[in-house]
C-alpha positions as CSV (number, residue, x, y, z in Angstrom):
1,M,25.7,42.1,-12.5
2,R,24.8,40.0,-9.4
3,K,21.9,42.4,-8.6
4,T,20.5,42.2,-12.1
5,F,20.6,38.4,-12.0
6,L,18.8,38.4,-8.6
7,I,16.1,40.7,-9.9
8,A,15.7,38.6,-13.0
9,A,15.3,35.5,-10.8
10,I,12.7,37.1,-8.7
11,V,10.7,38.3,-11.7
12,A,10.9,34.8,-13.2
13,A,9.7,33.2,-10.0
14,M,6.8,35.6,-9.7
15,S,5.7,34.9,-13.3
16,V,5.9,31.1,-12.6
17,S,4.0,31.4,-9.4
18,G,1.3,33.5,-10.9
19,P,-1.9,32.4,-12.6
20,A,-0.3,30.0,-15.1
21,F,1.4,28.1,-12.2
22,S,-1.9,27.9,-10.3
23,Q,-3.7,26.5,-13.3
24,M,-1.0,23.8,-13.6
25,E,-1.5,22.9,-10.0
26,D,-5.3,22.8,-10.4
27,R,-5.0,20.5,-13.4
28,G,-2.8,18.2,-11.5
29,A,-5.0,18.2,-8.4
30,L,-8.1,17.4,-10.6
31,D,-6.4,14.8,-12.7
32,L,-8.4,11.7,-11.6
33,S,-7.3,9.5,-14.5
34,D,-5.1,7.3,-12.3
35,I,-7.9,6.7,-9.8
36,E,-10.5,6.1,-12.5
37,K,-8.2,3.7,-14.3
38,R,-7.5,1.7,-11.1
39,I,-11.2,1.5,-10.3
40,Q,-12.0,0.4,-13.9
41,E,-9.4,-2.3,-13.9
42,Q,-9.8,-3.6,-10.3
43,G,-13.2,-2.5,-9.2
44,L,-14.0,-0.6,-6.1
45,P,-13.0,-2.6,-3.1
46,T,-15.6,-2.9,-0.3
47,A,-14.9,-4.2,3.2
48,P,-17.4,-7.1,3.0
49,R,-16.1,-8.3,-0.3
50,V,-12.5,-8.1,0.8
51,D,-13.3,-9.8,4.1
52,A,-15.1,-12.6,2.3
53,A,-12.2,-13.0,-0.2
54,W,-9.8,-13.4,2.7
55,E,-11.9,-16.1,4.4
56,K,-12.1,-18.1,1.2
57,A,-8.4,-17.7,0.2
58,H,-7.2,-18.4,3.7
59,K,-9.3,-21.6,4.0
60,L,-8.0,-22.9,0.7
61,F,-4.4,-22.1,1.7
62,E,-4.8,-23.8,5.1
63,S,-6.2,-26.9,3.4
64,G,-3.2,-27.1,1.2
65,A,-5.0,-26.2,-2.1
66,C,-2.3,-23.7,-3.2
67,D,-3.3,-24.0,-6.9
68,Q,-6.7,-22.6,-6.0
69,A,-5.6,-20.3,-3.2
70,A,-2.8,-18.5,-5.0
71,P,-4.9,-16.6,-7.6
72,L,-7.4,-15.6,-4.9
73,L,-4.6,-14.5,-2.6
74,K,-3.2,-12.3,-5.4
75,K,-6.5,-10.6,-6.0
76,F,-7.1,-10.3,-2.3
77,S,-3.7,-8.7,-1.7
78,R,-4.4,-6.0,-4.4
79,D,-7.9,-5.4,-3.1
80,A,-6.8,-5.3,0.6
81,N,-4.1,-2.8,-0.4
82,A,-6.6,-0.6,-2.3
83,L,-9.1,-0.8,0.5
84,S,-6.5,0.2,3.1
85,N,-5.5,3.2,0.9
86,Y,-9.2,4.3,0.5
87,I,-9.6,4.1,4.3
88,A,-6.3,6.0,4.9
89,V,-7.1,8.8,2.5
90,G,-10.2,9.5,4.6
91,L,-7.8,10.3,7.4
92,E,-5.5,12.4,5.3
93,P,-7.0,15.9,6.2
94,F,-6.1,15.1,9.8
95,Y,-2.6,13.7,9.2
96,G,-1.9,16.4,6.6
97,A,-2.8,19.2,9.0
98,S,-0.3,21.2,11.0
99,Y,0.5,20.2,14.6
100,D,-1.6,23.1,15.9
101,D,-4.6,22.3,13.8
102,R,-4.4,18.6,14.8
103,D,-4.1,19.7,18.5
104,R,-7.3,21.6,18.2
105,F,-9.2,18.8,16.6
106,H,-10.5,16.1,18.9
107,V,-9.5,12.6,17.6
108,T,-12.7,10.6,17.6
109,D,-13.1,6.9,18.1
110,E,-14.2,6.7,14.5
111,L,-10.9,8.0,13.2
112,V,-9.0,5.6,15.5
113,S,-11.1,2.7,14.3
114,A,-10.6,3.6,10.7
115,E,-6.8,3.8,11.1
116,R,-6.8,0.4,12.9
117,R,-8.9,-1.2,10.1
118,A,-6.5,0.2,7.4
119,N,-3.6,-1.3,9.3
120,V,-5.5,-4.7,9.6
121,Y,-6.0,-4.8,5.8
122,R,-2.3,-3.9,5.3
123,E,-1.2,-6.7,7.6
124,L,-3.5,-9.2,5.9
125,R,-2.1,-8.0,2.5
126,N,1.4,-8.8,3.8
127,R,0.3,-12.2,5.1
128,A,-1.3,-13.0,1.8
129,M,1.9,-12.0,0.0
130,V,3.9,-14.5,2.1
131,M,1.3,-17.2,1.5
132,I,1.5,-16.5,-2.3
133,A,5.3,-16.9,-2.1
134,E,4.9,-20.2,-0.2
135,C,2.5,-21.5,-2.8
136,A,5.0,-20.5,-5.5
137,V,7.8,-22.4,-3.7
138,K,5.5,-25.5,-3.5
139,A,4.9,-25.3,-7.3
140,G,8.6,-24.9,-8.0
141,R,8.3,-21.3,-9.2
142,H,11.2,-19.9,-7.2
143,N,11.6,-16.6,-9.1
144,E,8.0,-15.8,-8.5
145,A,8.3,-16.8,-4.8
146,A,11.4,-14.6,-4.4
147,T,9.5,-11.7,-5.9
148,W,6.6,-12.0,-3.5
149,Y,8.9,-12.6,-0.5
150,Y,11.0,-9.6,-1.4
151,R,8.0,-7.2,-1.7
152,A,6.4,-8.6,1.5
153,L,9.6,-8.0,3.4
154,E,9.6,-4.4,2.3
155,L,6.1,-4.0,3.7
156,I,6.0,-6.1,6.8
157,D,6.0,-4.2,10.1
158,I,8.7,-5.0,12.6
159,K,5.9,-5.6,15.2
160,N,4.9,-8.7,13.1
161,A,7.9,-10.7,14.0
162,D,6.4,-14.1,13.1
163,L,5.5,-13.1,9.6
164,W,8.9,-11.4,9.2
165,E,10.7,-14.5,10.3
166,R,8.6,-16.7,8.0
167,A,9.2,-14.5,4.9
168,R,12.9,-14.0,5.7
169,K,13.5,-17.7,6.2
170,G,11.6,-18.4,3.0
171,L,13.6,-16.0,0.9
172,Y,16.9,-17.1,2.5
173,G,16.1,-20.7,1.6
174,L,15.5,-19.7,-2.0
175,I,18.9,-18.0,-2.2
176,S,20.7,-20.7,-0.2
177,F,21.8,-18.1,2.4
178,T,22.5,-19.0,6.0
179,P,23.3,-16.1,8.4
180,R,26.3,-16.9,10.6
């Protein structure tokens, strides 16, 4: 009985891993609808456009014009996130490779530079998210502020202690929590 079950399981696995399974994998790999939809809705982010958006939104925030800065910061954070993802996917063949394949491939300055830029856009995205939360606090929209602080704290790198502290204190202030 046990041997019959094992043989049936092997036959079933072989039939699933045959041509029908390969076709399912191919359809999934070539399903571009998510990417196309995102580009249609948000546009294709470019480094010059995202950089200019940061400069404008940051200046408005620093001048205290939160009502004008917040919508720009929201758009910027989405575009900076998308841009960092586009840059990072260009590095995927290297990071997705086996250790031996990576060891044989010489990491170029271009790849290192690309990874750094992706990380810069992620850090700016996180900074923008905290700024959005701070603007929401100023406007009395505490639920919105908590949402932005929460997500920012999930994304902030531990190396960015100042931003982490700023977001943590902002969130703790909203929930009237004092660590003891």
